[in-house]
C-alpha positions in Angstrom: 101.3 96.3 121.1 103.4 93.5 122.7 103.0 91.4 125.8 103.8 88.0 127.4 101.7 84.9 127.3 100.1 84.2 130.7 100.9 80.5 130.6 104.0 80.5 128.4 106.2 83.2 129.9 108.8 83.1 127.1 106.3 83.5 124.3 105.8 87.0 123.0 102.3 88.0 121.9 101.9 90.8 119.3 98.7 92.4 118.3 97.6 95.5 116.4 94.5 97.5 117.2 93.1 99.6 114.3 90.5 102.2 114.8 89.0 104.1 111.8 87.6 107.6 111.8 84.1 108.6 112.8 81.7 110.7 110.8 81.0 114.3 111.7 78.1 116.8 111.1 79.6 117.7 107.7 80.1 115.4 104.7 83.8 115.0 104.2 85.9 112.6 102.2 89.1 111.9 100.4 90.4 110.1 97.3 93.8 108.8 96.5 95.8 107.0 93.8 99.2 105.4 94.0 100.9 104.3 90.8 104.1 102.6 89.6 105.2 101.1 86.3 108.3 99.7 84.5 109.0 103.0 82.8 109.6 104.7 86.2 112.2 102.1 87.3 115.8 101.8 86.2 117.0 98.6 84.4 118.0 95.7 86.7 121.8 95.6 86.7 122.0 91.8 85.8 119.0 91.8 83.5 119.8 89.1 80.8 120.3 89.8 77.1 118.3 88.7 74.2 119.6 85.7 72.1 121.1 88.2 69.6 122.9 90.0 72.4 120.7 93.1 72.4 119.2 94.6 75.6 116.0 93.0 76.8 113.0 95.2 77.3 112.0 96.1 80.9 109.5 93.7 82.4 105.9 94.8 82.5 104.8 96.4 85.8 101.6 98.2 86.2 100.7 98.8 89.8 97.7 100.9 90.9 96.4 101.3 94.5 93.4 103.7 94.8 90.4 104.4 97.0 88.8 106.9 99.2 86.9 107.7 102.3 83.5 109.4 103.0 81.6 110.2 106.1 78.9 112.4 107.5 75.8 112.7 109.6 72.8 110.4 109.5 71.1 112.3 112.3 72.8 115.6 113.1 74.6 115.6 116.4 73.5 112.0 117.1 74.2 109.4 114.4 77.2 109.4 112.0 78.7 107.1 109.4 82.1 106.7 107.9 83.5 104.4 105.3 86.8 103.7 103.5 87.5 101.8 100.3 90.9 100.6 98.9 91.6 98.7 95.7 94.9 97.2 94.6 95.5 96.1 91.0 98.9 94.6 90.2 99.7 93.6 86.6 103.2 92.4 85.9 105.3 89.6 84.4 106.7 87.1 86.9 110.2 86.2 85.7 113.0 83.8 86.4 116.3 84.2 84.5 119.3 81.9 84.2 117.4 78.6 83.7 119.0 75.9 81.6 117.3 74.1 78.7 118.8 71.9 76.0 120.2 73.7 73.0 119.2 72.7 69.4 122.4 70.6 68.9 121.9 68.8 72.2 118.4 67.8 71.2 119.8 65.9 68.2 122.5 64.2 70.2 125.3 66.6 69.2 127.4 67.1 72.4 130.5 68.5 70.8 130.0 71.9 72.5 130.6 70.2 75.9 134.1 70.0 77.3 133.1 66.6 78.9 133.9 63.4 77.1 130.8 61.3 76.7 131.6 57.5 77.0 129.4 54.9 75.3 128.2 52.3 77.9 127.5 49.8 75.1 129.7 48.0 72.5 129.0 47.8 68.8 126.7 44.9 69.3 124.6 46.7 71.9 126.0 44.8 74.9 126.6 46.6 78.1 130.3 47.1 79.0 130.5 46.4 82.7 134.0 47.9 83.3 133.8 51.7 82.8 137.6 51.7 82.0 136.9 49.6 78.8 134.3 52.0 77.5 135.1 54.2 74.5 134.0 57.8 73.6 130.6 57.9 72.0 130.6 58.6 68.3 128.2 58.7 65.3 129.6 57.9 61.8 133.1 58.6 63.2 132.2 62.0 64.8 133.1 62.0 68.5 130.8 63.2 71.2 127.7 62.8 68.9 124.9 60.3 69.6 123.1 59.0 66.5 119.4 60.1 66.5 118.3 56.4 66.2 119.8 55.8 69.7 117.8 58.5 71.4 115.1 57.0 73.6 111.6 57.4 71.9 110.1 58.8 75.1 112.9 61.4 75.4 112.3 62.3 71.7 108.7 63.1 72.4 109.5 65.1 75.5 112.2 67.3 73.9 109.8 69.2 71.6 107.8 70.3 74.7 110.8 72.0 76.2 111.4 75.6 74.9 114.6 76.6 73.1 117.1 78.9 74.7 116.2 82.6 74.6 118.9 84.1 76.8 122.4 85.0 75.7 125.6 85.4 77.8 127.4 88.7 78.2 129.3 87.9 75.0 126.1 87.4 73.1 126.6 83.6 72.7 124.0 80.9 73.6 125.6 78.6 76.1 124.5 75.2 77.5 123.8 76.7 80.9 121.9 79.7 82.1 120.3 80.1 78.6 116.6 80.5 79.3 114.6 83.4 80.5 111.1 82.5 81.8 108.3 85.0 81.9 104.6 84.6 82.7 101.7 87.1 83.4 101.0 87.8 87.1 97.7 89.3 88.2 96.8 90.4 91.7 93.5 92.0 92.7 92.5 92.9 96.2 89.9 95.3 97.7 89.0 96.2 101.2 85.9 98.0 102.6 85.7 99.4 106.2 82.6 101.0 107.6 81.7 102.5 110.9 78.5 104.0 112.4 78.6 106.0 115.6 75.7 107.0 117.9 76.1 109.8 120.4 73.2 109.7 122.9 74.3 112.9 124.8 76.5 115.9 124.0 79.0 114.8 126.6 80.0 111.8 124.5 80.3 113.8 121.3 83.9 114.3 119.9 84.3 117.5 117.9 87.3 118.6 115.8 87.9 121.3 113.2 89.4 121.2 109.7 90.9 124.5 108.4 90.8 123.8 104.7 87.8 122.6 102.8 89.6 121.0 99.9 93.2 120.0 99.6 95.3 118.1 97.1 98.4 116.3 98.1 101.0 115.1 95.6 103.8 112.8 96.7 106.9 111.5 94.9 109.0 108.6 96.4 112.4 107.4 95.1 114.1 104.2 96.1 117.8 103.8 95.4 117.9 107.2 93.7 121.6 106.8 92.7 120.9 103.4 91.2 123.9 102.0 93.0 123.9 98.1 93.1 125.0 96.3 96.2 126.7 93.3 94.8 126.3 89.8 96.3 129.2 87.6 97.2 131.1 85.9 94.4 129.9 82.4 93.4 131.6 79.9 95.7 130.7 76.7 93.8 133.9 75.5 92.2 132.0 73.2 89.8 130.1 76.2 88.4 131.2 78.1 85.2 130.5 81.3 87.2 132.9 80.4 90.0 134.5 83.5 91.5 132.1 85.8 89.6 129.5 88.2 91.0 126.2 87.5 89.2 123.7 89.2 91.4 122.8 92.3 93.4 121.2 92.4 96.9 119.1 95.5 96.3 116.5 96.6 93.7 117.2 99.1 90.9 116.2 102.7 91.1 112.4 103.2 91.3 110.1 106.3 91.2 106.6 106.1 92.6 103.9 108.8 92.6 101.0 109.3 95.0 98.0 111.6 94.7 95.4 112.3 97.5 92.4 114.5 97.3 90.6 115.7 100.5 87.3 117.5 100.7 
């Protein structure tokens, strides 16, 4: 339903009215189950690789939504009850790929894998060189772009072991300095709803009657999303400072999914 605010004419008001069933002179009910898991879904097109370059297992998804309804007479032709119950249980791993963490060489001050020249802001005596043009490339025992471990800040040295090592490889199977970590943590979602209704019919004129032709019925439903598993690619990376500039690294739609539903009426 949609209307206009009586005081603010340009404000749209939206509301939804929900009315559940009423009980009848017969005890009737239904039960349903809706399920999805990772084995019913296709692999994500840009799912990252393991550090050894092999395919990473599908992420855990166990989704169940179940419940039922039941209604009937309390006093025949006069007082009726009806109730519905629904429970949702979602168990999956919340994930975030393409994070960046320091590699093992970087933690020890070895920056040789970087194409950027690292300049030392201090001279041999530990004095700050004010003019950046006079600074020389950092080195340790004559090896350029390497910082000696005794020059790493003690606080940084204590923080580094708390940061996990890279666990995501590039498409070539190599561990790079960027987009090298795949984070995953358990996600649990539980929700249940219970709706009840009691109807009293003081006279026959107010009684609503309807007929059901089948006493028991079982309904099975299959749903498929993106059945052809066709990715709709996002636009190429437009950041000229990124190593992925001009590349397509994402998709706008989800991978193919199958879902099953089961409903029992009686």
